C-alpha positions as CSV (number, residue, x, y, z in Angstrom):
1,T,-2.7,-6.7,3.6
2,G,-0.4,-6.5,0.5
3,E,3.1,-7.0,-0.7
4,T,6.0,-5.2,0.7
5,G,6.2,-1.6,-0.5
6,V,2.5,-1.2,-1.7
7,G,1.9,1.5,0.9
8,K,0.1,-0.2,3.7
9,E,1.3,2.3,6.3
10,V,0.6,5.3,4.0
11,A,-3.0,4.0,3.6
12,S,-3.3,3.5,7.3
13,R,-2.1,7.1,8.0
14,Q,-4.7,8.3,5.4
15,L,-7.4,6.3,7.2
16,H,-6.4,8.0,10.4
17,A,-6.3,11.5,8.8
18,L,-9.8,11.0,7.4
19,S,-11.3,9.9,10.8
20,A,-13.6,12.0,12.9
21,P,-11.8,15.0,14.4
22,D,-11.6,13.6,17.9
23,R,-9.6,10.7,16.5
24,A,-7.7,12.4,13.6
25,Q,-6.2,14.9,16.0
26,Q,-4.9,12.2,18.3
27,P,-1.6,10.4,17.7
28,F,-0.8,7.8,15.0
29,V,1.6,5.4,16.8
30,T,3.5,2.7,14.9
31,V,5.0,-0.5,16.3
32,D,7.1,-2.7,14.1
33,C,6.4,-6.3,15.3
34,N,9.3,-7.6,13.3
35,A,12.1,-5.3,14.3
36,L,12.6,-6.3,17.9
37,P,12.4,-9.5,20.0
38,G,9.1,-10.4,21.5
39,T,10.0,-9.2,25.0
40,L,10.9,-5.8,23.7
41,V,7.8,-5.5,21.6
42,E,5.8,-6.4,24.6
43,S,7.4,-3.5,26.6
44,M,6.9,-1.2,23.6
45,L,3.2,-2.1,23.5
46,F,2.2,-2.4,27.1
47,G,4.9,-0.2,28.8
48,H,6.5,-1.3,32.0
49,V,7.0,-0.1,35.6
50,K,10.3,0.6,37.1
51,G,12.2,-2.6,38.1
52,A,9.9,-4.9,36.0
53,F,13.0,-6.4,34.4
54,T,16.7,-5.9,34.2
55,G,17.4,-2.5,32.7
56,A,14.0,-1.1,33.5
57,D,15.3,1.8,35.5
58,R,12.2,3.9,35.0
59,T,8.5,3.6,34.1
60,S,7.5,3.6,30.4
61,E,4.0,4.2,29.3
62,G,4.0,2.1,26.0
63,A,2.2,2.4,22.7
64,F,-1.2,1.4,24.1
65,H,-1.0,4.6,26.2
66,D,0.7,6.8,23.7
67,A,-1.9,6.2,21.0
68,G,-4.6,7.7,23.3
69,N,-7.9,7.9,21.3
70,G,-6.0,7.8,18.0
71,T,-4.7,4.9,15.9
72,L,-2.2,2.2,16.8
73,F,-0.6,0.7,13.7
74,L,0.9,-2.8,14.1
75,D,3.3,-3.3,11.2
76,E,4.3,-6.9,10.2
77,I,1.7,-8.4,12.6
78,G,2.4,-11.8,10.9
79,D,5.8,-11.9,12.5
80,M,4.6,-11.2,16.1
81,D,5.8,-13.7,18.7
82,L,3.1,-16.3,19.4
83,S,3.1,-15.7,23.1
84,L,2.6,-12.0,22.6
85,Q,-0.3,-12.7,20.2
86,G,-2.4,-14.1,23.0
87,K,-1.8,-11.0,25.2
88,L,-2.7,-8.7,22.3
89,L,-5.9,-10.6,21.7
90,R,-6.9,-10.1,25.3
91,V,-6.4,-6.4,25.0
92,L,-8.4,-6.2,21.8
93,E,-11.2,-8.1,23.4
94,S,-11.3,-6.4,26.8
95,R,-10.1,-3.0,25.7
96,T,-7.8,-3.0,28.8
97,Y,-4.2,-3.7,29.4
98,Q,-1.6,-3.9,32.2
99,R,1.9,-2.5,32.0
100,V,4.7,-5.2,32.4
101,G,5.3,-5.7,36.1
102,A,2.0,-4.0,37.2
103,S,-1.4,-5.3,38.1
104,E,-3.6,-2.3,37.4
105,D,-5.9,-2.5,34.5
106,L,-5.6,0.6,32.2
107,P,-8.1,1.5,29.4
108,F,-7.2,1.0,25.7
109,R,-9.2,3.4,23.5
110,A,-7.3,3.6,20.2
111,R,-8.3,2.1,16.9
112,T,-6.0,-0.8,16.0
113,V,-4.8,-1.2,12.4
114,A,-2.6,-4.2,11.6
115,A,-0.6,-4.8,8.4
116,T,1.2,-7.8,6.9
117,N,2.6,-9.0,3.7
118,R,1.9,-12.6,4.7
119,D,-1.2,-14.7,4.2
120,L,-2.4,-14.8,7.8
121,E,-5.1,-17.4,7.2
122,A,-2.6,-19.8,5.7
123,I,0.0,-19.4,8.4
124,A,-2.8,-19.7,11.0
125,S,-3.8,-23.0,9.5
126,R,-0.2,-24.2,10.1
127,D,-0.4,-23.0,13.8
128,E,2.2,-20.3,13.0
129,F,-0.3,-17.6,13.9
130,R,-3.2,-17.6,16.3
131,F,-6.4,-18.3,14.4
132,D,-8.5,-16.4,17.0
133,L,-6.3,-13.3,16.6
134,F,-6.6,-13.6,12.9
135,Q,-10.4,-13.6,13.2
136,R,-10.3,-10.6,15.6
137,L,-8.1,-8.6,13.2
138,S,-10.3,-9.5,10.2
139,V,-13.3,-7.3,11.1
140,F,-12.6,-5.0,8.2
141,P,-9.8,-6.3,5.9
142,I,-8.4,-4.0,3.3
143,H,-6.2,-5.4,0.5
144,I,-3.8,-3.1,-1.3
145,P,-3.0,-4.6,-4.8
146,P,0.6,-4.6,-6.1
147,L,1.6,-1.7,-8.3
148,R,1.8,-4.0,-11.4
149,E,-2.0,-4.4,-11.1
150,R,-2.8,-0.7,-10.7
151,G,-2.5,0.4,-14.3
152,E,-2.5,4.2,-14.8
153,D,-1.7,4.6,-11.1
154,V,1.9,4.2,-12.0
155,L,2.0,7.5,-14.0
156,L,-0.1,9.3,-11.4
157,L,2.3,8.2,-8.6
158,A,5.3,8.9,-10.8
159,D,4.1,12.5,-11.4
160,H,3.5,13.0,-7.7
161,F,7.0,11.8,-6.8
162,V,8.7,13.9,-9.5
163,R,6.8,17.0,-8.3
164,T,7.9,16.3,-4.8
165,F,11.6,15.8,-5.6
166,T,11.9,18.6,-8.1
167,R,10.3,21.0,-5.6
168,R,13.1,20.2,-3.2
169,L,15.6,21.1,-5.9
170,G,13.8,24.3,-6.8
171,A,13.1,23.0,-10.3
172,Q,9.9,23.0,-12.4
173,P,8.5,19.5,-13.2
174,E,7.7,18.7,-16.8
175,P,5.2,16.1,-18.3
176,F,6.7,12.7,-19.1
177,G,7.5,12.0,-22.7
178,P,6.1,8.9,-24.5
179,E,9.3,7.0,-24.1
180,V,9.4,7.5,-20.4
181,Q,5.7,6.6,-20.0
182,E,6.4,3.4,-22.0
183,R,9.2,2.3,-19.7
184,L,7.3,3.3,-16.5
185,L,4.2,1.3,-17.6
186,G,6.2,-1.7,-18.9
187,Y,7.9,-2.6,-15.6
188,D,6.5,-5.0,-13.0
189,Y,7.8,-3.2,-9.9
190,P,8.6,-6.1,-7.5
191,G,9.3,-3.5,-4.9
192,N,6.0,-1.8,-5.6
193,V,5.4,1.9,-4.8
194,R,8.6,2.1,-2.7
195,E,10.6,1.0,-5.7
196,L,8.9,3.5,-8.0
197,K,9.6,6.3,-5.5
198,N,13.3,5.4,-5.5
199,I,13.4,5.2,-9.3
200,L,12.0,8.7,-9.6
201,E,14.2,10.2,-6.9
202,R,17.2,8.8,-8.7
203,A,15.9,10.1,-12.1
204,V,15.4,13.6,-10.7
205,L,18.9,13.7,-9.2
206,L,20.4,12.6,-12.6
207,S,18.3,15.1,-14.5
208,E,19.1,18.0,-12.2
209,S,15.8,19.5,-13.5
210,G,12.1,18.6,-13.8
211,R,12.5,16.9,-17.2
212,I,12.9,13.1,-16.9
213,E,14.4,11.3,-19.9
214,A,14.5,7.6,-20.5
215,S,18.3,7.7,-20.0
216,H,17.7,8.7,-16.4
217,L,15.8,5.5,-15.6
218,P,17.6,2.3,-14.3
219,E,18.6,-0.3,-16.8
220,R,16.0,-2.8,-15.6
221,L,13.3,-0.6,-17.0
222,H,14.7,-0.8,-20.5
223,R,14.8,-4.6,-20.7
224,T,11.2,-5.2,-21.7
225,V,11.3,-2.5,-24.4
226,G,12.4,-2.8,-28.0
227,G,9.5,-3.2,-30.5
228,P,5.8,-4.0,-30.6
229,V,5.1,-5.7,-27.3
230,A,2.2,-8.1,-26.8
231,R,1.2,-7.5,-23.2
232,V,-1.4,-8.9,-20.9
233,S,-3.1,-6.9,-18.2
234,P,-3.7,-8.4,-14.7
235,S,-7.2,-9.3,-15.8
236,G,-5.9,-11.2,-18.8
237,I,-6.8,-8.6,-21.4
238,P,-4.2,-8.4,-24.2
239,I,-2.7,-5.1,-25.1
240,D,-0.8,-4.5,-28.4
241,F,1.6,-1.9,-27.2
242,I,3.7,0.0,-29.7
243,P,6.7,1.7,-28.1
244,G,7.1,5.3,-29.2
245,V,3.6,5.4,-30.7
246,D,1.1,4.5,-28.0
247,T,0.4,6.9,-25.3
248,L,-1.3,6.3,-21.9
249,A,-4.6,7.3,-23.6
250,T,-4.3,4.9,-26.5
251,V,-3.3,2.0,-24.2
252,E,-6.4,2.8,-22.1
253,V,-8.7,2.8,-25.2
254,K,-7.2,-0.6,-26.3
255,M,-7.8,-2.1,-22.9
256,I,-11.4,-0.8,-22.8
257,R,-12.2,-2.1,-26.3
258,H,-10.7,-5.5,-25.5
259,A,-12.7,-5.7,-22.2
260,L,-15.9,-4.7,-24.0
261,E,-15.3,-7.4,-26.7
262,R,-14.7,-10.1,-24.1
263,A,-17.8,-9.0,-22.1
264,D,-20.0,-8.9,-25.3
265,G,-20.6,-5.2,-24.8
266,S,-21.7,-5.4,-21.1
267,K,-20.2,-2.4,-19.3
268,T,-20.7,-4.1,-16.0
269,Q,-18.7,-7.2,-17.0
270,A,-16.1,-5.1,-18.8
271,A,-15.6,-2.9,-15.7
272,R,-15.1,-6.1,-13.6
273,L,-12.5,-7.3,-16.1
274,L,-10.7,-4.0,-15.9
275,G,-10.8,-4.0,-12.1
276,I,-12.7,-0.7,-11.9
277,S,-16.2,0.3,-11.1
278,R,-19.0,0.7,-13.7
279,Y,-19.1,4.4,-13.0
280,Q,-15.4,4.7,-13.7
281,L,-15.8,2.8,-16.9
282,L,-18.6,5.1,-18.0
283,R,-16.5,8.2,-17.3
284,R,-13.6,6.7,-19.4
285,L,-16.0,5.9,-22.3
286,E,-17.2,9.5,-22.2
287,K,-13.7,10.8,-22.0
288,H,-12.5,8.8,-25.1
289,G,-15.8,9.2,-27.0
290,L,-16.4,5.5,-27.1
291,R,-19.8,3.9,-27.4
292,S,-21.0,0.4,-26.6
293,H,-24.2,-1.5,-26.2
294,E,-25.4,-3.4,-23.1
295,S,-25.7,-7.2,-23.6
């Protein structure tokens, strides 16, 4: 689950790639449940036999077959037609399916990963989604937080995208300057990782090199910048950010100190406030030469 653009399909592909070899070497098949009418999605999933409906001039195997022992990725599952949800539930329960127009049961072996930007439990409570299918899909839920809640991930992702795009141009990427870091960190990214990727692709094209300047960034990234900024992190930790002075490292130190103060020195509580593990916090304390006591 997660907002549009956070990278749900990317995460699903990585899950597939990190599977045991007998699955990772099998196909990763995507079906967009929102792109087509329910009848066409049914044919895409189940396949059909020749003559099953008007226009079915040949047999089609469908995604259940094509995924083999690999992974079937159902994108925007929250928009799937209600009548099709019941059929999908039966497949997940029985691990068998029938092609449209056929009566033979065929085995379904793939792992199923479903993604949505909607609150399935909420829409299920309004009878807009089958509650039994919601329960079946919730065996192992993974929530991907929006980019605005992922702190330093913004710069890590930005660096990755710049390296990718400059490589295509045959240029050499250069580190971000403080002003560019400031603007990248100060934006909310309603379009999440997809929006960040587009921003950096545009910046690389404008720069015609690997050095990104603030002038290469869209106007919307400049609107929150102009002087000392009182910011609040997703955990509610205030950050006194000084444009042109603070770097990523100093911002991180400020956040850690604020968190430790609010947690009365408890590293465990401070890590929870920062949204990281205690081990990650200990590594950052060591990196910045910070010391604290346990409460």
